[in-house]
C-alpha positions as CSV (number, residue, x, y, z in Angstrom):
1,M,-80.3,35.0,31.8
2,A,-77.1,32.9,31.2
3,K,-74.1,35.2,31.1
4,R,-72.6,35.8,27.8
5,G,-69.7,37.3,26.9
6,E,-69.1,40.4,24.9
7,I,-69.1,41.0,21.3
8,R,-66.7,43.8,19.7
9,V,-66.7,44.2,15.6
10,G,-64.2,46.9,14.0
11,I,-61.9,47.3,11.4
12,G,-58.1,48.0,11.2
13,G,-57.2,51.3,12.0
14,W,-59.5,54.8,10.8
15,T,-57.4,56.6,8.3
16,F,-57.8,55.2,5.1
17,E,-58.2,57.6,1.9
18,P,-60.6,54.9,0.0
19,W,-63.2,55.0,2.7
20,R,-64.1,58.7,2.3
21,G,-67.4,59.4,0.5
22,V,-67.8,55.5,0.8
23,F,-68.0,55.0,4.7
24,Y,-67.3,58.4,5.7
25,P,-69.8,60.7,4.7
26,E,-68.1,63.1,1.7
27,K,-66.7,66.6,3.3
28,L,-66.1,64.8,6.9
29,A,-63.1,66.4,8.2
30,Q,-60.5,64.0,8.6
31,K,-60.1,65.1,12.1
32,G,-63.9,63.5,12.6
33,E,-63.3,60.2,11.0
34,L,-62.3,58.4,14.4
35,A,-65.6,59.3,16.1
36,Y,-67.9,58.5,13.1
37,A,-66.5,55.1,13.2
38,G,-67.0,54.6,17.0
39,S,-70.5,55.8,15.8
40,K,-71.0,52.9,13.6
41,L,-68.6,50.0,14.9
42,T,-68.1,48.8,18.3
43,A,-63.8,48.2,18.1
44,I,-61.1,49.5,16.2
45,E,-57.3,47.5,16.0
46,I,-54.7,50.2,16.0
47,N,-51.8,49.3,13.6
48,G,-49.7,52.3,14.0
49,T,-48.2,50.9,17.2
50,F,-46.7,47.9,15.3
51,Y,-44.4,50.4,13.4
52,G,-43.6,53.1,16.3
53,S,-44.5,54.0,19.7
54,Q,-47.5,56.4,20.5
55,K,-47.5,59.2,22.7
56,P,-49.6,59.3,26.0
57,E,-52.1,62.2,24.8
58,S,-52.8,60.3,21.5
59,F,-54.4,57.6,23.7
60,R,-56.2,60.2,25.9
61,K,-57.2,61.8,22.6
62,W,-58.7,58.2,21.2
63,R,-60.1,57.6,24.5
64,G,-62.5,60.7,25.0
65,E,-63.3,60.6,21.0
66,T,-65.0,57.3,21.1
67,P,-68.5,56.0,23.2
68,D,-68.2,54.4,26.6
69,S,-68.9,51.1,25.3
70,F,-66.1,51.3,22.1
71,V,-62.7,49.1,22.5
72,F,-59.3,49.4,21.1
73,S,-57.0,46.7,20.3
74,M,-53.7,47.3,19.3
75,K,-50.6,45.6,17.7
76,G,-47.7,44.9,19.7
77,P,-44.6,46.9,18.7
78,R,-42.2,44.9,15.7
79,F,-39.2,45.5,17.8
80,A,-40.6,42.5,19.9
81,T,-41.7,40.5,17.6
82,N,-39.7,40.4,14.2
83,R,-36.6,38.9,15.6
84,R,-35.0,35.4,15.8
85,V,-34.9,34.9,19.1
86,L,-38.1,36.3,21.2
87,A,-36.9,35.6,24.4
88,E,-34.9,38.6,23.9
89,A,-37.5,41.3,23.4
90,G,-37.9,42.0,26.9
91,D,-37.2,45.7,27.0
92,S,-39.2,46.2,23.6
93,V,-42.1,44.7,25.4
94,K,-41.5,46.8,28.7
95,R,-41.0,50.3,26.7
96,F,-44.3,49.4,24.6
97,L,-46.5,48.5,27.8
98,E,-45.1,51.8,29.4
99,S,-45.6,54.2,26.5
100,G,-49.3,55.0,27.7
101,I,-51.8,52.8,26.6
102,T,-53.5,52.5,29.7
103,E,-54.3,55.9,29.2
104,L,-57.2,54.4,27.1
105,G,-58.4,52.9,30.5
106,P,-61.1,50.9,30.3
107,K,-61.4,50.9,26.4
108,L,-58.0,49.4,26.3
109,G,-58.5,45.9,24.6
110,P,-56.3,42.9,23.6
111,I,-52.7,43.2,22.2
112,N,-51.7,41.4,19.1
113,W,-48.3,40.3,19.2
114,Q,-48.3,39.3,15.3
115,L,-44.9,37.0,14.5
116,A,-43.1,37.2,11.6
117,A,-44.3,34.5,8.8
118,T,-41.0,33.3,8.8
119,K,-41.2,32.5,12.5
120,K,-41.0,28.7,13.0
121,F,-43.0,27.2,16.6
122,D,-40.0,26.9,18.9
123,P,-41.7,25.7,22.3
124,E,-38.7,26.5,24.3
125,D,-38.8,30.2,23.0
126,I,-42.6,30.5,22.6
127,A,-42.7,29.8,26.1
128,A,-40.4,32.8,27.2
129,F,-41.8,35.0,25.1
130,L,-45.4,34.2,26.5
131,Q,-43.5,34.8,30.1
132,L,-42.5,38.3,29.3
133,L,-46.5,39.5,28.8
134,P,-47.5,40.6,32.2
135,P,-51.4,40.0,33.2
136,K,-51.3,44.1,34.2
137,Q,-50.0,47.1,33.8
138,D,-50.5,50.3,35.9
139,G,-53.4,48.7,37.7
140,H,-55.0,47.5,34.0
141,A,-55.8,43.9,33.4
142,L,-54.1,43.3,30.0
143,R,-55.3,40.6,27.5
144,H,-52.4,39.1,24.9
145,V,-53.0,37.5,21.8
146,I,-50.4,36.1,19.5
147,E,-50.7,36.1,15.8
148,V,-48.4,33.3,14.0
149,R,-48.4,32.6,10.3
150,H,-46.1,30.0,10.0
151,A,-47.5,25.9,9.7
152,S,-45.3,24.4,12.4
153,F,-47.7,26.2,15.5
154,M,-50.4,24.0,14.7
155,V,-49.3,21.3,17.1
156,P,-51.5,21.0,20.3
157,E,-48.1,22.0,22.0
158,F,-48.6,25.1,21.2
159,I,-52.5,25.0,22.4
160,A,-50.7,23.8,25.5
161,L,-48.6,26.8,26.2
162,L,-51.5,29.2,25.6
163,R,-53.6,28.3,27.4
164,E,-50.9,27.8,30.3
165,R,-50.8,31.4,30.1
166,G,-54.4,32.7,29.4
167,V,-53.2,33.9,26.1
168,A,-55.0,33.8,22.9
169,A,-54.4,32.8,19.1
170,V,-55.5,35.0,16.5
171,F,-58.3,33.0,14.2
172,A,-58.0,33.9,10.8
173,D,-59.5,33.2,7.0
174,E,-56.3,33.5,5.4
175,P,-55.6,30.3,3.5
176,D,-52.0,30.9,3.4
177,Y,-52.0,31.2,7.5
178,P,-52.6,28.6,10.4
179,Y,-56.2,28.2,10.9
180,F,-56.3,27.9,15.0
181,F,-59.8,28.0,16.2
182,D,-58.9,26.7,20.2
183,P,-60.2,29.2,22.2
184,T,-56.9,29.1,24.8
185,A,-58.1,32.2,26.8
186,S,-61.1,34.3,28.0
187,F,-61.8,35.8,24.8
188,V,-61.3,34.8,21.0
189,Y,-59.7,37.0,18.5
190,L,-60.7,37.0,14.6
191,R,-59.0,38.9,11.9
192,L,-61.0,38.1,8.5
193,Q,-59.1,38.9,5.7
194,C,-60.8,37.8,2.5
195,A,-63.1,40.6,2.0
196,S,-63.9,40.2,-2.0
197,E,-64.3,43.5,-4.1
198,S,-67.2,41.6,-5.8
199,E,-69.1,41.0,-3.2
200,P,-71.4,44.6,-1.9
201,L,-70.6,43.8,1.9
202,G,-67.4,42.2,1.7
203,Y,-68.4,38.5,2.0
204,A,-71.6,36.9,1.1
205,P,-74.4,37.2,3.1
206,D,-73.9,33.1,4.3
207,V,-70.6,33.8,5.1
208,L,-71.6,37.1,7.7
209,D,-74.6,34.8,8.6
210,D,-72.0,31.8,9.4
211,W,-69.5,34.2,11.6
212,A,-71.9,36.0,13.5
213,A,-73.6,32.8,14.9
214,R,-70.1,31.7,16.1
215,A,-69.0,34.4,17.6
216,K,-72.6,34.0,19.5
217,A,-71.5,30.3,20.4
218,W,-68.4,31.4,21.6
219,A,-69.9,34.6,23.8
220,G,-72.3,31.9,24.9
221,G,-69.9,29.3,26.4
222,Q,-70.4,26.6,23.1
223,M,-67.7,25.9,20.7
224,P,-69.2,26.4,17.2
225,D,-70.1,23.4,14.9
226,G,-67.6,22.7,12.3
227,L,-64.3,24.4,13.5
228,P,-61.3,21.5,13.7
229,L,-59.5,22.1,16.9
230,V,-55.7,21.4,17.0
231,G,-55.4,20.7,20.6
232,T,-57.6,19.3,23.5
233,P,-61.3,20.5,23.7
234,P,-61.7,23.8,25.7
235,Q,-63.5,24.2,28.9
236,A,-67.0,25.6,27.9
237,E,-67.1,29.0,29.5
238,P,-68.3,32.4,27.9
239,R,-65.7,34.0,26.1
240,D,-65.8,38.0,25.0
241,V,-65.2,37.9,21.1
242,F,-63.3,40.3,18.6
243,L,-63.9,40.0,15.3
244,F,-62.0,42.6,12.8
245,M,-62.1,43.1,8.9
246,I,-59.1,43.4,8.2
247,N,-57.4,43.0,4.9
248,G,-58.7,41.4,1.8
249,H,-60.4,44.1,-0.4
250,K,-59.3,46.4,2.3
251,P,-62.7,49.4,1.1
252,K,-65.2,46.7,1.9
253,A,-64.0,46.5,5.6
254,P,-66.4,49.2,7.3
255,A,-69.4,47.8,5.3
256,A,-68.6,43.7,6.3
257,A,-68.3,44.8,10.0
258,M,-71.5,47.0,10.0
259,A,-73.7,44.2,8.4
260,L,-71.8,41.7,11.0
261,I,-73.0,43.7,13.6
262,E,-76.5,44.3,12.4
263,R,-76.7,40.2,12.0
264,L,-75.3,40.1,16.0
265,K,-78.2,42.5,17.2
């Protein structure tokens, strides 16, 4: 059998009141929500790390409450990314990486460095920031992904910089953000943000079918049909896929994620 990448599908965080009684069963204790989410999903993106540091014991606890195959991605801190000169973020990056994230062990997934929507593409500054992102921490391999929200990044030079460092770009379906479908790392990372309240599963069935087919293509070492590239065509190789249902109508995010997981079986 040909080698394939792993596909992980999840949501952003696990504590959200509108999910109680809809995704989470009635009367489920809040302390049991992560374990329940771990039984239905295969990944979660931790948002709280964007706003402040977490304790090492929290990462250990989360690791212990989820299945062996589960993965946590997380956002890098805003103190590193919400600044005019990203090249000056070294101390913030270092503090975050030393804050205990490796307590997740093999469940440590990609780190999403989300830039401010006002941050424009500055080749020298972006290259310097990418140099601040190490490949390892405490003996654990790190995977980095950068989320940009300004159209100036949609140039081949940005794709080339990412590919040189083995860093991924976030693929988003939000129409106000740049569209990147260029694989630049050993994995691809998607944040789908257009769930609709009017759709029972957040997304129409045919749209979920399309995303499932695309995830399978990337995992199988192919490029999905019909997705435009900004840079040169990527090398054909199996890639891990991380796909998160994030915003839009957020109450539908778990339903959308579970529907996609069913399509991937």
